[in-house]
N, C-alpha and C positions, 0 to 999 in steps of 0.2 A: 634451256638459258634460263639462268637465275636473276631474280630482280635485284636491283639497288635496293639497300635498307630503308632509304628514305621515300621510295618509290608509294604510289598510292592508285589505286584503279577504281575507277569512276565510270558507272554506267551511263549512260545519256540516251535519253529518251525522249520523244515528242507525240504531239499528235493522237494520243490514246482515246479520246472522245469518249471517255467514259469507261473503255475496258482496256485491259491490260492483258496481252495475250500472255498463256501460262507458260510459254517457251521463254518469253521476255523476261518474267518474274525470275526464274532460274539461272538467267545472265546475271540480274541485278543481285541475287543472293552472292552471287562469286565476286562481287567488289566490295569496297570500302566504302562507297556512298554514291548517291545516285543525283541527276539533274533530271529537270523535265521542262522542256522548252516550249510549253505553251499548248494550247489547246487540251486542256486537262478535262474539261468537262464534267465536274461532279468531285466534292470533297472525298468520297469514298475513294477515288483514285490516289489523294493525298494521303488519305488515313491507311491505305494498303500499302504505300511504298513507307510511309513512317512505322508501320509493324515490322519492315524487313531493315530498314536504318534510320538511325535518329537525324542521320546528316542527309535530309533532304533539300536541295535547292529547286525551286520551282519557279517559273514567270507565266504572266498571264498572256493567252494567244488570242487572237482575233473573236474567238467562240466563247472565251472566258469572260463573259459579262452578265451582270447581275438576270438581266432579262432572261438568258439562258441556261441558268443553274435554277437550283430548287429554290424556291422563296426562302427556307429556312437556312440556306448555304451564302447569304447574301454578305455576311460578316467577313466570310472565308475569301469569297471570290474578290470582293472590294479590296482586300490585303494583299493580294498577290502583285508583286512588282513589275513593272514592263521590262525591266532589265536588272540584272543581277552579275554580281562580280564574284569570283574565286582566287584568292592568293594561294597557289599552288607551289610545291616545291619546282624552282625554275622558271617560273613564271606566273604570269596572269591568264585567267579564262574568263570571258565575257560572253553572257548569253542573254538573250532575247528571241522573242517569236521570230523575227524577221519581215512580217508583214508591212512594216513601215518603210522598207526598202525595196519595194514592188511587191504587187499583189501576186501576178501570176511567176514570174521568178526574180525573188530577190537580189540586188545587185552586190556583188560581192564587193566591189570597189566602194559602194556607199559603205558596206558593213564596215569593212577595214579602216574607211576614213573616220567614221564615228567612234570605232573603238581602237583606235592607233598603238594603245598601251598594251593590247591584248596580246598574248601568245597564241591563242585559239580563240574565234568566236563560234559559239553556237547558236545556231537558230533553227527552226521546224518550219511549220506553214505548208510547205510544198509536198510534204509526205513522200519525197524522192531523197533516199539515201546519198551522200556524197562526201567524198573528203578532198578540198581544195587544198594543195599545198604548194601551188605555184608560186607563191610569195612567201616572205617573211611571216606574216602573221596568216595562219592556217584559218580556212573556214571549213566548218562541219556541220552536216545536217544529218540527224540519224536515222530519217525516213517516219514512218507511221508505227507505233507500239501496239496499236489495237486493231480494229478489225475492217476501221473505214479507209478507202483509198490506198491500200499497201502498197499497190505498185510492184506485186511479185511475190508478196510475204511481209508479215509483220518484222521490223527489223531495229537495230541499235547500233550503239557503238559502245566500246570500250576504250578510253583514254587512260593509257600508264604513263603517269607523270614522274620524275625524279628531278634532282637538282640537274645532271648531266643530259638526260635524254627523255622526248616525250613520243609516243608512238601511238597511233588510231587503229584499231581492229573494227573492222566493219561485219555485221553479223545480220544474216537475214534467214529466217525460217520459211522455205517454200511452202506455198499454200496448202501441199498434201501432206505436210508435218504439223499441221496447226491442229489443235485439240478441238 
């Protein structure tokens, strides 16, 4: 299947908690840009992503606070936005960590109401990969891309977006495949 010429591939990760699983790095390298939906837990993760792609969009998670990062990284963690927005071919994508919409299980209705102008809303926090296409605005969570509470193995999503079509691919690396 060939992609439309205006399509882009975006790697979507979250909840690295200081480590990006090497299999996830390979997926990121196959994409045009990368999104991190929070709980980054260290400037070295952002640096690692920027070595792969210059186009990195990251938001703060509930663990991305000055007290939990290295003291010399305060200037970096304090500049992370709570919410980010990307204008993509065919629509708008909004990113936030999700914990403000319910700590145990963020409410998709609340996310959709908050980001009514989005075609896709990306959140993290739960470490559970999901793609909810039940309504016009999709709500997606890439799961955990590191080693912390991966719920079956490190995971990520790839969003392919063009003016006419959007598709989300779910990728999980079973624990036995993790390096």
